[in-house]
C-alpha positions as CSV (number, residue, x, y, z in Angstrom):
1,M,0.1,0.2,0.0
2,Q,1.2,3.2,-1.0
3,I,-0.2,6.8,-0.6
4,P,1.6,9.1,-3.0
5,G,2.9,12.1,-1.2
6,I,2.6,10.4,2.0
7,Q,6.2,9.2,3.4
8,T,6.0,5.7,4.7
9,G,8.2,4.2,7.9
10,P,8.1,5.2,11.2
11,D,5.0,5.9,13.2
12,V,4.3,9.6,12.9
13,S,2.9,10.2,16.3
14,A,6.4,8.3,17.2
15,L,8.5,11.0,15.2
16,A,6.1,13.8,16.5
17,K,7.1,12.8,20.0
18,R,11.0,12.6,19.2
19,N,11.4,15.5,16.7
20,G,8.6,17.9,18.3
21,P,5.3,19.0,16.6
22,L,5.6,19.8,12.9
23,T,3.6,23.1,12.5
24,A,3.9,25.8,9.8
25,G,6.6,28.1,10.7
26,A,8.3,25.7,12.8
27,A,12.1,25.2,12.4
28,K,13.3,22.1,10.7
29,P,16.5,20.7,10.6
30,A,18.7,22.0,7.4
31,A,19.4,18.2,6.4
32,A,15.4,17.8,6.4
33,K,15.0,21.0,4.5
34,A,17.3,19.9,1.8
35,A,15.8,16.3,1.6
36,T,12.2,17.7,1.0
37,P,10.9,16.8,-2.4
38,A,8.5,19.6,-4.0
39,A,4.8,19.1,-3.3
40,T,3.2,17.3,-6.0
41,P,-0.2,18.0,-7.6
42,A,-1.3,14.7,-5.7
43,S,-0.1,16.0,-2.5
44,A,-1.5,19.0,-2.8
45,A,-4.8,17.7,-3.4
46,M,-4.5,15.1,-0.6
47,R,-3.5,18.0,1.7
48,Q,-6.6,19.9,0.7
49,I,-8.8,16.8,1.1
50,L,-7.5,15.6,4.3
51,A,-7.9,18.9,6.0
52,Q,-11.4,18.7,5.5
53,Y,-12.0,15.0,7.3
54,D,-11.0,13.9,10.6
55,V,-11.0,10.1,10.6
56,T,-11.2,10.3,14.1
57,N,-14.7,11.6,14.1
58,I,-15.9,10.5,10.8
59,S,-19.1,9.2,9.5
60,P,-19.0,6.3,7.0
61,S,-21.1,8.8,4.6
62,D,-17.9,11.4,5.0
63,L,-15.6,8.4,4.6
64,S,-16.9,7.5,1.3
65,T,-17.1,11.1,0.3
66,M,-13.7,11.5,1.2
67,V,-12.3,8.5,-0.8
68,Q,-14.3,9.7,-3.6
69,K,-12.4,12.8,-3.5
70,L,-9.2,11.6,-3.3
71,Q,-9.6,9.2,-6.1
72,Q,-11.0,12.1,-8.2
73,S,-8.1,14.4,-7.6
74,G,-5.7,11.5,-8.4
75,A,-4.3,11.6,-4.9
76,V,-4.5,7.9,-4.7
77,S,-4.9,5.0,-7.4
78,P,-8.4,3.4,-8.5
79,Q,-6.9,0.2,-6.4
80,D,-6.1,2.3,-3.4
81,A,-9.9,4.0,-3.9
82,K,-10.9,0.2,-3.8
83,E,-9.1,-0.7,-0.4
84,L,-10.5,2.2,0.6
85,G,-14.3,1.8,0.1
86,A,-13.9,-1.8,1.8
87,M,-13.4,0.5,5.0
88,R,-17.0,1.7,4.6
89,V,-18.2,-2.1,3.9
90,D,-16.4,-3.0,7.2
91,L,-18.2,-0.1,8.9
92,D,-21.3,-1.0,7.5
93,Q,-20.9,-4.5,8.6
94,A,-20.3,-3.6,12.3
95,G,-23.3,-1.9,12.1
96,V,-22.3,1.5,12.1
97,A,-25.2,4.1,10.8
98,P,-24.3,5.9,7.8
99,D,-24.4,9.4,9.8
100,Q,-22.8,8.3,12.6
101,S,-19.6,9.6,13.8
102,I,-17.3,7.2,14.7
103,N,-13.3,7.1,15.2
104,L,-11.8,4.8,12.3
105,V,-8.2,4.5,13.8
106,D,-9.8,3.3,17.1
107,F,-12.1,1.0,15.2
108,Y,-8.9,-0.5,13.3
109,R,-6.7,-0.9,16.3
110,Q,-9.7,-3.0,18.4
111,R,-10.5,-4.9,14.7
112,V,-6.2,-5.8,14.6
113,Q,-6.3,-6.6,18.2
114,E,-9.2,-8.7,18.2
115,A,-7.6,-10.4,15.2
116,Q,-4.8,-11.3,17.0
117,D,-6.2,-12.2,19.9
118,K,-8.8,-14.5,18.0
119,F,-5.9,-15.9,15.8
120,D,-3.1,-16.5,18.5
121,G,-0.8,-19.3,17.5
122,D,-1.1,-20.7,13.7
123,P,-4.2,-18.8,12.0
124,G,-5.0,-20.2,8.5
125,A,-4.8,-18.6,5.6
126,V,-8.0,-16.7,5.9
127,Q,-7.6,-15.7,9.1
128,Q,-4.0,-14.4,8.4
129,Q,-5.4,-12.2,5.4
130,Q,-8.1,-10.9,7.7
131,L,-5.5,-9.9,10.1
132,Q,-3.3,-8.3,7.4
133,S,-6.4,-6.5,6.0
134,S,-7.1,-4.9,9.1
135,Q,-3.5,-3.8,9.4
136,Q,-3.5,-2.4,6.0
137,R,-6.7,-0.5,6.7
138,L,-5.4,0.5,10.1
139,Q,-2.1,2.2,8.2
140,W,-4.5,3.8,6.1
141,A,-6.6,5.5,9.3
142,E,-3.6,6.5,10.8
143,K,-2.0,8.2,8.0
144,F,-5.2,10.0,7.1
145,A,-5.4,11.0,10.8
146,A,-1.7,12.5,10.7
147,G,-2.4,14.0,7.4
148,H,-5.5,15.8,8.6
149,A,-3.6,16.9,12.1
150,H,-0.6,18.3,10.2
151,P,-1.5,18.5,6.5
152,E,1.7,21.2,5.7
153,D,3.6,18.0,5.9
154,I,2.0,16.0,3.5
155,G,4.7,15.2,0.6
156,L,7.3,16.1,3.4
157,C,10.0,13.5,4.2
158,T,9.8,13.9,8.0
159,T,12.3,11.3,8.4
160,A,15.5,13.3,7.4
């Protein structure tokens, strides 16, 4: 899973704790400035869209709208949009009403934990796929939450 314009790697919250808050106007180390790539149109679109949606307080309807905007802007590929659309299916299957707000990060953390608890030991192929799907969706939710909290950092390399 690759999100255009978002650097993969260490947990963003761990980086924020280690490096301090990343806010507009905050001084960044010279090495980070030198290693920062120019923002792409896809990262600019993602920045603008994620600034509008807080996945720690989002309804399934708003999630669908966000995913549609991300795909239409070219910020995510059609394949990634399909995977993100599966998040809406997960919410529907969990009984979350279309206009009910939910913390998507907590939802997937709980799903991952439940899958790990349930399949502790030697899970079969189906169980392993379910766990991996939940882990991937948790990664998306965490990256979207980080993008919403710090939209100015989308497309920037914060690990330099």
